[in-house]
C-alpha positions, -999 to 999 in steps of 0.1 A, spaced: 92 207 -726 95 227 -760 56 231 -763 56 250 -737 75 281 -757 51 278 -781 19 287 -756 7 327 -752 11 335 -716 -18 360 -726 -41 329 -734 -28 312 -704 -37 335 -684 -69 346 -698 -87 310 -699 -72 307 -661 -89 338 -648 -117 333 -673 -128 297 -659 -117 313 -620 -142 341 -625 -165 315 -644 -168 296 -612 -168 319 -589 -194 341 -603 -219 312 -611 -212 297 -575 -220 334 -561 -253 336 -579 -265 301 -570 -252 299 -534 -244 334 -519 -252 325 -485 -217 301 -491 -195 334 -491 -207 350 -464 -175 337 -445 -154 359 -469 -171 389 -460 -152 409 -431 -180 423 -407 -181 459 -412 -186 453 -452 -212 432 -448 -228 459 -422 -220 483 -445 -241 466 -477 -266 453 -456 -272 491 -449 -284 495 -486 -295 461 -502 -300 427 -489 -269 411 -487 -279 377 -511 -287 403 -541 -251 421 -533 -231 388 -536 -259 380 -568 -248 413 -582 -214 403 -578 -218 370 -595 -230 388 -625 -197 412 -625 -176 380 -624 -191 363 -650 -190 393 -674 -148 390 -669 -153 355 -677 -169 362 -709 -146 393 -718 -114 374 -707 -127 340 -724 -141 357 -753 -113 360 -781 -132 385 -803 -135 415 -776 -110 446 -781 -77 450 -759 -90 480 -744 -119 462 -727 -97 431 -715 -73 457 -700 -102 470 -680 -110 433 -669 -75 429 -660 -70 463 -642 -103 457 -623 -92 422 -616 -58 432 -598 -76 461 -584 -102 436 -566 -76 416 -555 -57 442 -541 -89 454 -524 -92 417 -510 -59 418 -495 -60 450 -478 -99 449 -467 -104 411 -462 -70 403 -445 -76 393 -411 -43 378 -396 -59 370 -363 -87 346 -387 -69 314 -391 -94 307 -421 -87 342 -439 -48 338 -434 -52 302 -448 -62 316 -480 -43 350 -482 -17 332 -507 -41 323 -530 -51 362 -537 -17 370 -535 -7 348 -566 -40 358 -584 -30 398 -578 6 387 -593 -15 369 -623 -37 398 -629 -8 424 -629 11 399 -652 -19 402 -674 -25 435 -676 15 441 -680 14 418 -713 -17 435 -725 -1 472 -722 27 461 -741 7 446 -775 -2 487 -777 33 494 -781 
């Protein structure tokens, strides 16, 4: 177990989040209708009053792939990675606040995952902020 002490927590989080965003981003682009279930009705109505829902979800996918590239790219400056970590944490907060519907069993059963992702995003942001000191 001593090898665990050699693992950099920042890179463990960056790789984990990077792969997650690569998966979700590409899936949003390729299969936007598969994500309709994850959007509250009020948000779907808001989006469709401005743009086609598939277009919005594909745009969200492009953003998530950008997040993945930044998180997985060792050459990006700390400042841009901090912004992505902050936006990731903010995305999880917004999902937890606005998409969580306690009377919907499907959303209730996945909320635990979003709480963990929020914790990971905040931890990554904290690690990145400490690097600047």
